[in-house]
C-alpha positions as CSV (number, residue, x, y, z in Angstrom):
1,M,17.1,-16.8,25.2
2,R,16.6,-13.3,23.7
3,F,18.1,-10.1,24.9
4,D,17.3,-6.5,24.0
5,C,20.7,-4.8,23.4
6,A,19.1,-1.3,23.7
7,N,18.8,-2.1,27.4
8,P,22.3,-1.8,28.9
9,Q,21.7,-4.6,31.5
10,E,20.2,-7.0,28.9
11,H,23.0,-6.0,26.5
12,A,25.7,-7.1,29.0
13,A,23.9,-10.2,30.0
14,G,23.2,-11.1,26.3
15,L,26.8,-10.8,25.4
16,R,27.8,-13.1,28.3
17,E,25.3,-15.7,27.3
18,A,26.2,-15.5,23.6
19,V,29.9,-15.9,24.3
20,A,29.1,-18.9,26.6
21,A,26.8,-20.4,23.9
22,V,29.5,-20.1,21.2
23,R,32.0,-21.8,23.5
24,R,29.6,-24.7,24.0
25,G,29.3,-25.1,20.2
26,E,25.8,-23.6,20.0
27,L,24.3,-21.0,17.7
28,V,23.7,-17.3,18.3
29,V,21.8,-14.7,16.2
30,L,23.4,-11.2,16.0
31,P,22.7,-8.0,14.3
32,T,25.0,-6.7,11.6
33,D,25.2,-3.6,9.4
34,T,23.6,-5.6,6.5
35,V,21.1,-8.2,7.8
36,Y,20.8,-10.4,10.9
37,G,23.3,-13.3,11.0
38,V,23.4,-16.7,12.7
39,G,26.8,-17.5,14.0
40,A,28.9,-20.4,15.4
41,D,32.5,-21.0,16.4
42,A,34.4,-21.1,13.1
43,F,36.9,-23.6,14.6
44,T,34.3,-26.1,15.8
45,P,33.2,-28.3,12.9
46,Q,30.1,-29.6,14.7
47,A,29.0,-26.1,15.4
48,V,29.3,-25.1,11.8
49,A,27.5,-28.2,10.8
50,R,24.7,-27.2,13.2
51,L,24.6,-23.8,11.6
52,L,24.2,-25.2,8.0
53,A,21.6,-27.7,9.2
54,A,19.6,-24.9,11.0
55,K,19.4,-23.0,7.7
56,G,18.8,-26.1,5.6
57,R,22.0,-25.3,3.7
58,G,24.4,-27.8,2.1
59,R,28.1,-28.0,2.4
60,N,28.4,-26.7,-1.2
61,M,27.4,-23.3,0.2
62,P,30.1,-22.8,2.9
63,S,29.7,-20.2,5.7
64,P,31.5,-16.9,5.5
65,V,33.5,-15.8,8.6
66,L,33.1,-12.5,10.5
67,V,36.0,-10.9,12.4
68,G,36.1,-8.2,15.0
69,S,39.2,-6.5,13.7
70,A,41.0,-6.0,10.3
71,A,44.1,-7.4,12.0
72,D,42.4,-10.8,12.3
73,L,42.7,-11.2,8.5
74,D,46.4,-12.0,8.8
75,A,45.7,-14.8,11.2
76,L,43.2,-16.4,8.8
77,A,44.5,-15.8,5.2
78,D,47.7,-16.5,3.2
79,D,49.2,-14.5,0.4
80,I,47.0,-11.4,1.0
81,P,47.4,-9.3,-2.2
82,A,47.9,-5.5,-2.0
83,V,44.5,-4.8,-3.6
84,A,42.8,-6.8,-0.7
85,R,44.5,-4.6,1.9
86,E,43.5,-1.5,0.0
87,L,39.9,-2.7,-0.1
88,V,40.0,-3.4,3.6
89,A,41.4,0.0,4.4
90,A,38.6,1.6,2.4
91,F,35.6,-0.4,3.3
92,W,36.1,-2.2,6.6
93,P,34.3,-2.2,8.9
94,G,31.4,-2.4,6.4
95,G,29.5,-4.3,3.7
96,L,32.4,-5.9,1.9
97,T,33.3,-9.6,2.0
98,L,36.6,-10.7,0.6
99,V,37.4,-14.3,-0.6
100,L,41.0,-15.2,0.1
101,R,43.1,-18.4,0.5
102,H,43.0,-19.5,4.1
103,K,46.1,-20.6,5.9
104,P,46.6,-24.4,5.4
105,S,47.4,-24.7,9.1
106,I,44.0,-23.6,10.2
107,S,41.9,-26.5,11.5
108,W,38.3,-25.8,10.5
109,D,35.5,-27.1,8.3
110,L,33.3,-24.4,6.9
111,G,32.0,-26.6,4.0
112,E,33.3,-27.2,0.5
113,T,35.6,-24.1,0.3
114,G,38.3,-25.3,-2.0
115,G,40.9,-23.8,0.4
116,T,39.3,-20.3,0.4
117,V,37.5,-18.3,3.1
118,A,35.1,-15.4,2.7
119,V,35.9,-12.8,5.4
120,R,34.1,-9.6,6.6
121,M,34.3,-7.2,9.4
122,P,30.8,-5.8,10.1
123,D,30.1,-2.2,11.0
124,H,27.8,-2.9,14.0
125,P,28.8,-2.4,17.6
126,V,27.0,-5.4,19.0
127,A,28.5,-7.7,16.3
128,V,32.0,-6.3,16.9
129,E,31.8,-6.6,20.6
130,L,30.7,-10.2,20.3
131,L,33.4,-11.0,17.8
132,T,36.1,-9.4,19.9
133,A,35.1,-11.7,22.8
134,T,34.7,-14.9,20.8
135,G,37.2,-14.6,17.9
136,P,36.2,-15.3,14.4
137,L,32.7,-16.7,13.9
138,A,31.2,-18.6,11.0
139,V,28.2,-16.4,10.2
140,S,25.5,-16.7,7.6
141,S,22.3,-14.7,7.1
142,A,19.8,-15.8,9.9
143,N,17.2,-17.2,7.5
144,L,16.1,-20.6,6.2
145,T,17.6,-21.2,2.8
146,G,15.4,-19.7,0.1
147,E,13.7,-17.2,2.5
148,A,14.3,-13.5,2.7
149,S,17.3,-12.4,4.8
150,P,15.9,-10.9,8.1
151,Q,16.2,-7.3,8.9
152,D,15.0,-7.7,12.5
153,C,15.3,-10.2,15.3
154,D,11.6,-11.2,15.1
155,A,12.1,-12.4,11.5
156,A,15.2,-14.4,12.4
157,Q,13.5,-16.0,15.4
158,G,10.5,-16.8,13.4
159,M,12.6,-18.9,11.0
160,L,15.3,-20.4,13.3
161,A,13.3,-20.7,16.6
162,G,14.8,-23.2,19.0
163,A,17.8,-24.1,16.7
164,V,19.5,-21.0,18.2
165,A,20.6,-20.7,21.8
166,V,20.8,-16.9,22.1
167,Y,19.2,-14.0,20.2
168,L,20.8,-10.6,20.4
169,D,18.2,-8.0,19.4
170,G,19.9,-4.9,18.1
171,G,16.8,-3.4,16.5
172,P,16.1,-3.2,12.7
173,T,19.1,-3.3,10.3
174,P,19.6,-0.3,8.0
175,A,18.7,-2.2,4.8
176,A,18.0,-5.7,3.5
177,V,21.1,-5.5,1.3
178,P,23.8,-8.2,1.8
179,S,27.5,-7.5,1.6
180,S,29.3,-7.3,-1.7
181,I,31.6,-10.2,-2.3
182,V,35.0,-9.8,-4.0
183,D,37.2,-12.7,-4.8
184,V,40.9,-11.7,-4.6
185,T,42.4,-15.1,-5.0
186,G,43.2,-14.6,-8.7
187,E,45.3,-12.2,-10.7
188,V,42.5,-9.6,-10.8
189,P,39.7,-9.0,-8.2
190,V,36.3,-10.4,-9.2
191,L,32.9,-9.1,-8.0
192,V,31.1,-12.3,-7.1
193,R,28.0,-10.7,-5.7
194,A,26.9,-7.1,-5.9
195,G,25.5,-5.8,-2.7
196,A,26.0,-3.0,-0.2
197,I,29.0,-1.5,-2.0
198,G,28.5,-1.0,-5.8
199,A,31.0,-1.9,-8.5
200,A,31.8,1.8,-9.2
201,R,32.8,2.5,-5.6
202,L,34.9,-0.6,-5.5
203,R,36.7,0.4,-8.7
204,E,37.7,3.6,-7.1
205,V,40.0,1.5,-5.0
206,A,40.5,-1.5,-7.3
207,P,40.3,-0.2,-10.9
208,G,41.0,-3.7,-12.3
209,L,37.8,-5.1,-10.7
210,R,36.0,-7.5,-13.0
211,E,32.4,-8.5,-12.7
212,R,31.4,-12.1,-13.0
């Protein structure tokens, strides 16, 4: 099913269907402020496995997790350093993904994570509304592995087709630039992937940032 989120009635219906699909362990495509993502319940291993299979992605490339509020970070991560909180305050919601140690008590299987989780709060109203209703979702770019990340719902649907239960069409994304990824699990923050937020801007908040 596909819903045009510019239409208020379709928007409401689409969110209802997307929430129901997530609770059934199915996949949904959602717009974000970077590129379109394909999401699944982060706490349902079979759903995450379905997500990785739909993309043709191995467990060695675990899925990041999107949250609807910065407050969700404390429920997912342990030993959050001060620099991580400063980066969140400066760049969330937005194009910054943080790699942290996840709480050992959390029962999930995102892939081969080594005890870490990559977390982001997107700056897109449809994504945030969905995440607020579902809780944290495992979300990866809505493309087949090796293909370009989609900037619109047509491109996502063209690649993932029937593997996805619900498509939320929020129109074209602003740019085909993925989020920047910063690992804050060590003594100094490390820029793992340059993206929507450049190293110079990140260093305004985290002067010790090192580039990999």
